[in-house]
C-alpha positions in Angstrom: 69.5 16.2 36.1 67.1 13.4 37.0 65.8 13.1 40.5 65.9 9.7 42.4 62.6 7.8 42.7 61.4 7.3 46.2 58.3 6.5 48.2 57.4 7.3 51.7 56.5 3.8 52.9 54.5 5.0 55.9 52.5 7.5 53.9 51.9 4.9 51.2 50.6 2.4 53.8 48.3 5.1 55.3 47.0 6.0 51.9 46.3 2.3 51.0 44.4 2.0 54.3 42.4 5.2 53.5 41.5 3.8 50.0 40.3 0.6 51.6 38.2 2.5 54.1 36.7 4.6 51.2 36.0 1.4 49.4 34.1 0.0 52.3 32.2 3.3 52.7 31.2 3.1 49.0 29.9 -0.4 49.4 28.0 0.5 52.5 26.5 3.5 50.8 25.5 1.5 47.7 23.6 -0.9 49.9 21.6 1.9 51.7 18.4 2.4 49.9 15.9 5.2 50.4 13.1 2.7 51.2 13.6 -1.0 51.6 11.7 -3.0 48.9 9.5 -4.6 51.5 8.4 -1.2 52.9 8.0 0.1 49.3 5.7 -3.0 48.4 3.8 -2.5 51.7 3.3 1.2 50.8 2.1 0.8 47.2 0.6 -2.6 47.3 0.3 -5.3 44.6 -1.2 -3.0 42.1 2.2 -1.3 41.7 4.1 -4.6 41.6 5.8 -3.6 38.3 7.0 -0.4 39.9 8.4 -2.4 42.9 10.2 -4.7 40.4 11.7 -1.8 38.5 12.8 -0.3 41.8 14.4 -3.7 42.6 16.4 -3.6 39.4 17.4 0.0 40.0 18.6 -1.0 43.5 20.6 -3.8 42.1 22.1 -1.7 39.5 23.0 1.0 42.0 24.6 -1.6 44.3 26.6 -3.1 41.4 27.8 0.4 40.4 29.0 1.2 43.9 30.6 -2.3 44.2 32.5 -1.5 40.9 33.8 1.8 42.3 34.7 0.1 45.5 36.6 -2.6 43.6 38.6 0.2 41.8 39.4 1.8 45.2 40.7 -1.5 46.5 42.7 -2.2 43.4 44.3 1.2 43.9 45.1 0.4 47.5 46.6 -3.0 46.4 48.8 -1.2 43.9 50.0 1.2 46.5 50.8 -1.7 48.8 52.7 -3.6 46.0 54.6 -0.5 45.1 55.6 0.1 48.7 56.7 -3.5 49.1 58.7 -3.4 45.9 60.5 -0.2 47.0 61.1 -1.7 50.5 62.5 -5.0 49.0 64.7 -3.1 46.4 66.0 -0.8 49.2 66.8 -3.8 51.4 68.6 -5.5 48.4 70.4 -2.4 47.5 71.5 -1.8 51.1 72.8 -5.4 51.3 74.8 -4.9 48.0 76.3 -1.7 49.2 77.3 -3.3 52.6 79.0 -6.1 50.7 80.9 -3.8 48.5 82.0 -1.6 51.5 82.9 -4.8 53.4 85.0 -6.1 50.5 86.7 -2.6 50.1 87.4 -2.4 53.8 88.9 -5.9 53.7 91.1 -5.0 50.8 92.2 -1.8 52.5 93.1 -3.6 55.7 94.9 -6.4 53.8 96.9 -3.7 51.9 97.9 -2.0 55.1 98.8 -5.2 56.9 100.4 -6.7 53.9 98.1 -9.7 53.7 97.3 -10.7 50.1 94.5 -13.0 51.1 96.5 -16.3 51.0 
C-alpha cells in the first residue's frame, strides 16, 4: 500500500533557513585568507611579485569555489521553500474542494429531509 506524500512545513522552513545560513558561512569562510595579499606583498617584497600574483589567483579560485558551493546551498534552500509552498497551496486547494463537496452533500441531505428539490 502506498503512503501519502506529506511535508512538515515548519521543519522545511527551518531547514531552508539552515541551508541559507550555511551558504553565508561558506561564502564568509571562502573570503577569509590566511594572509591578506597586501600583508603578503609587504612580507616578501617585490622580488617575489610572481608568488604574490599566483597567491592572488589561488585566493580568487578559492573564493569562487566557495561561492559555487554557497550557490548550491541556496538553490537547495529555494527548492525546499518551493516544495513547501506547493504543498501548502495544494493542501489549501484540496481542503477547499473537500469543503465544497461536503457543503453540497449536506445541502442535498437537508433538501432530501425537508423535501425541497432545489426549485
